[in-house]
N, C-alpha and C positions, 0 to 999 in steps of 0.2 A: 610610315610603317603600318599605322592602323588601317589605311585604305587598302594596302597590299594584303594584309590579313583578311579584310572583309571580302575582297575579290576572290581569294583563295578558298575561303569558307563557302562561298556561293557555289563553287564548283563541287564541293564534296557534301553539301548539306542534305542531298537526296539519298546518300548512301548509308547513313547511320541514324541512330535515334538518341536524342536527349541531350540537350544543353541550351541554355538561354542567357544571353547577356544583353542588357538594354542600352539603347543609344546614349542616354545620359550618364551612364556608369563610367566612372573614372578608372581606366585600365592603367596598370603599373607599366612603366617603360624604363626599366633598369635591371642590373644584373643581380642586385641584392635588395632585400628589405630588412630593415632594422626594427627589432621589437623590443619594447621596454616593459619588464615585468614590474608592476606597481606594487604587487603583494604577492602572497602564495607561499607555500612550503616548498622546500627543495624538491620534495617528491612530486609535487603538482607541476612545478616548472619543467622537471625532467620529463614527465609523461607528455606534456605538450610538444616539447622538442623532438621527442621520439616519434610521436604519432604524425606530426606535421611534415616529417621527412618525406612521406609519400607524395606530398604536393611538390616538394623540391625536385623530386625524381622526374616528374613529368614537365614542370615548367622551366626547369634549368635555372631558376631563381635561387640564390643562396639566402637563407633565413639567418640573420645574425641577432643574437639576444643579449640584452643587458639588464642588470638588476636595478640600476639607478634611474630615477626619472629623468626625462629629456629636459634640458635647459629651457628657460622661458624664451630665449632668442634662438632656439634651435630651429633652423629653416630646412633641415633635411627631411626627406619623406620617410616617415615611420608609422608604426602602430604601437598603441599601449595595450597591455594585457593585465586584466585584473580578475581575481577569483572572488570578489565581493558582489553583493547583490542577491537577488533571489530568481535569476533567469539566465539563460544562455543566450547571447546575442552578439552581433557584430555589424559594424558599418559595412556597407556593400561597396567594394571596390573604391572606397574613399580613401585617398592618400591622407595620411595623418589622422586615421580613424582609430576606433578602439574595439576591442573584443572583450566580453565579460563572460567568464565561466562560473557563474554564480549558483548553477543548479546541476553540477556534475553527479552522475549516477554513482553508486557505490560499486557498480559492476564495471570492471575495466573494459569489457567489450563495448559497452554503451559510451563510455568516457572516450574511448578511441573515435567512435562514430560522431560524437559531438564535437570534438576537436577538429576532425576532418570537415565537418559541415560548416563550422564557423570560419575556419580558414578558407573554405570555398567562397564564402561571402566576401571575405577580405580580397580574394583574387577577382572579384567582380561577378560571381554567380548569384542568381536570385533563386527564390523557391520554385522548384520544378512543379509542385502541385498547385501553384498560384497562377500558372500561365493562362492566357486567354483561350487556348485550345485544350484545356484539360477536359477529363471525362465528365459527363453531364451530372453524374451522381454527386460530384463534389460541389455542385452548385446548389444543392438542396439545402433549404433552412434547417432541416433536420441534422445536418452535419455540425451546426453550431451548438445544439443541444448535446449531441454525442461528444463533441470536443470538450465541453464543460465538465461532462462526467468522466471521460477517459483521461483527460489531461489534468483535471482538477484545476482549471484556470478560469479567469474571469471571462464573461461574455465578449468583451472588448478585445482581450488578448486572443480569443478564438477567432474572432472576425479578422483581425489585423493579420494574423499568422496563418490562417487557413481558408476561411470562407472568401475573403476579399481577393479579387482577381487583378493582374496587372495588365493594363491595356496600353502601356507606354510603347513608344516606337522601338523596335527591336533591332539590335546591332547584329548579333548572332543568334540564329534559332535553328532547331533541328526537330525531328519528330519527338512526340512525348515519351519519356523514359521514366517508368515507375521505379527503376533499380537505381536511379541516380542518388548520390550521396545527398543531394539537395532536395530530395523528396521525403517527406515525412512518412513514417510507417503507416500504411492504410489500417492496420489493425488497431493502432493506438489512435487514429483519427476517428474511425467509426465504431470501434469496439465489436466489430464483427470478426469471429474467429475463423471464417473462410478464407481470410487473407494470410498468406504465409508471412512468417517473420522475415523482414527484407534484409538484404546485405548490409552489413555494417561497415563497409569499406567503398572505395570509388568503384563505380561501374566502368566497364570498357569504354563507353562513350565519354564519360567524365574525363578520362585520361586522353583519349583521342583528341577531344576538342580543345582541352586545356593546353595539350602540346601544339596544336594548330595555332592557338592564340599567343602562346608565349615561347615555344621551343620547337620550331618547324624542322629542325635538323634531325629529328628522330625518324628514321625509316619506319613504314608501316609493319614490316616484317619484325623489326626489332622491338617495336611497341607491343605486338602481339605476344612475343616471348616474355617481355617484362611483365605484361598482365598476367600471363599464366603462372610465372614465379610468384607474383603478388597472391594469386589464388591459394597456392600451397602454403605460403607463409601465413596467410590469414586463417586458414584451415587449422594449421598448427597452433597459431596464437589463440584461437578460440577454444580449441580442445584443451590446451594447457590451462587457460583461464577458467574454463568450466570445471576442470578437475580440482584445481587449487580452491576455488570457490566452494565446491561441494565438500572438500576436505575441511575447510575452516568452518563451514556450517555444521557438519557432523560432530565437530569438537565441542559444539555447544550443549551436548546431552547432559541431562541431570539424572538423578536416581529415579525419577518418575516420568521424565519426558525424554523424547529424542526426535529429531528431524527424519522425515522419510522421503527419499528422492525417487522420482520415476526411473525405471519401470518397476521398482520394488513395491510390494502391497503390504498392508497390515495383515495379521493373522485372520482378521474378519474381512478381508477383501477390499479395504479402502485404500486409495491412492490418488495421486495428482498427476495429471498428464504433463503439466508444466509447473515449474516450481517446486516447493517442498510442503509436505504435510507435517504436522506435529502430532505425534501419536504417543501413547504410553511406552514407558521403558520395557514393559512386558510384552510388547509387539502388537497389542491391540489398540484400536482407535479410542480416542477420548470422547465421552458422551457430551461434554460441554460444548454448546453452540459455537463458542468462539474458536473451536479447533476444527471446524468444517471448512475453513478457508484454505486455499492453496497460496502460500506466501512466496513471493519472488524476492522481495526486498530483504537483504541481510539484517538491515536495521530492525525491521518488523519482526523477523524470527528471533533475533537476539533479545529484543524487548520482551516478546511474549514468553520465551523460555526462562528469562531471568527474572521476570517480574510476576507472572501469573501464579496464583496460589497452588494450582494443581501441579505445576512443575517444581514446586519446592517440597513435595511430599517425599516421605521415606518409602521404601518398596512395601513395608508392612502397612502404611497409612493408604497406599494406593489400592492394595488388596481390599482394605476396608471400604474404600470408596467404590470399588468394583462391586461388592456385595450391596451396598446401598443403591447403585444404579440398577442392579438386577431386580431388586424389590420394585423400583420405580417402573421397570419395563415389564412387570409381571402380567398385566392385563390392561385391556382398553375396550370400553363398551361392552358388547356381548362376547368378546373373545378373551382368550387367555394364551399365555405362552406355553409351548410344548417343548420340553427340554430334551437334550440329546438322549436318545435310546428310549425315551418315554413314549408308550404307544397310546394312539387315540382309539375310540370305540371301533373303528374300522381296522385296528391292527397295523396301521401305518406309523412310521417313526423315522427320525433322522439318525443315522449312524454318526454324522458329524454336524455340528451346527444346531440351529433351533428352528422350530416352525410355530404355528399357532393354529388353534382350533376353537370352536364355539365354547361358551362356558360350560356346556354339557359334555365337553370333550368329543364332539363330533367333527369329522372332516368337513372343510369347506371346500367345495368344488369337487374335482375328480381325482385329484393326486395331491400329495403332501409336498409342498415346496420348502426347501431347507434354506436358511440364512446363516451368514458367518458369525453373527453376534446377537445377543438379546436385544440390543438397540435396533438392529436391522429388522428383526422380527417385529418389534414394537412399532417401528416406522410403517411396516407393511399393514399391520393392524389398523393404524390410523387412517390408512387409505382405503381399506377394504369396505365395500357397501354393506356387507353382512354385519361387520363390527359396529357400524354407525347406525343400524336400524333402532327405532324406538322399541320399547318393550312389547307394545301390540304388534308392530311390524314384525319383530322377531318371533313371536309365538305363531303368527301367520306363516313365516318363513318355515319354521319347523315342521308344521302340519303339511306344508306343500312338499317338504323334502321326504317326509314319510310316505305320501301318496305317490310321489315320483319314484321312490325306491321300490314300492310294491309292483309298480307298472313294469319296472325293469326285471323283476323276477321271472317274467315270462316272455319269450320271443316266439317267432313263428313256429319253430319246431322243438324248442327246448324250454326247461323251466328249472328253477333252483328250489329244492326242498330240503326239509330236515332229513337226515340220514334215517333209513328204515330197513336196511338190508343186512341180512346175516352173513352174506358171502363177501363182505368188505369190512375190513377193520380200520376204523379211523382213531387217531389219538384223542384223548380226552379234550374237550372244548372245541374239537373241529367237527361241527355237527351238521354242516351243509354240503350237499352234492349236486350235481347236474344231471338231469334225466331227460330222455325224449318225452314229449308231451303225450304221445299215443303209445308208448312202450315203457311201462314203469316197473319192470321186474328187477332191473338193475341200473346202476348209473352208466353214463356215457363213458367215463373212465374211472379209475380207482382213486381219483384225487379228492380230498376233503378239505374244507375251508372253515376257517374259524368265524367268519361273518358272512352275512348275505353280500355285503359290499364286495368282498374278495371273490366270492362265487360269481357275482354279476361281471366283475372285471375279467374273470377267466372265461365266462361264457361269451363275452363280446370278441373274444379272440378266436373262437371256434367257428370256421365258416359254415359248418354243417348246420348250425343253429339259426341262420339268417336267410 
């Protein structure tokens, strides 16, 4: 039978992508496989049975499960399943092997992906990303460092599971498939966000080739329909799982903290593109550095909200804390915060949010930029070159600003002057107008300005003056 399968797969190997089984791998040759659960809760065991059905669908092999351990003299072909340990792993295509689910995710979507992956090993499939013909970037030593950071695993684990390549003689091979359930997620391997989150179920090629290996009676047309149905079911499964997960996370809110899910933003414009951000119950972000993180793990979010002192405050205590933060964010270096509706010397202000000015209340740059929170304005101050100047450098900067401002009072055809005309009435405090350089009997228009800065800005918009 194995030879017939091999000859058949040679004929189709150039038409699809992704599948690899090695020559020494022991392939199952029976209508059913028996699994013995050595431990695990009823819920854990139930999920494994539920998710593994997808492999049954395409192999035609029935999976039989028992809760008692196999007898010492049991010579039947079987697998044992345990939920103990600190990793997920499986023997590869080895009759009477074992599967360990010791590091299952709290996220049911990833749990399903893990079960399918380990059962793929059980059926004889090896890691797709460890093939000899994988992309060159996976052969770089840097991948080893990235794996240790992203996977929080040992150097040895990363080498064995990712960097090491398999050059064994191949029994069944096709073109490389990044979508295979046997391929690790490139984003979790490299930490590079440019890679999309991969599928959490079997790729079409996984199904096609496993059917060729075990269940050749499925017509191609039928297999395509089955795959399309699977895609719809997977979308529905993931959508419901994400809704339920978000619902459970949002229930963790306290009187001073609450989770925030994308695409929602805090009142001061903070958000996470993936995962959840923890913000104040009043809708504003929290200034503490620990709350700058986007959390994906339900366990992390739960621990942070239930244990962090900021999340145990009453609403009144949170308000006091906000006032304390406002004082902390009042000034930095040569700069100070400009509060909502407060004007700087150039009469600019923010109708919403906060800005910052020099300690002399002068505008920095050509326009006032407004920020959603005192903290955001403070963070901008910390990065501004003017705010970070030494006293000597800042005094020199101010003198340069005065000189530059005087130069801007005059253009090729116009100039800004103090009002001196009887035929124009300006409100008190609006003392500047724009006139022609060679015709000074009256201003160019009847507009008056409170500061030279405003007049200069207005003059810059008059084509006639340049």
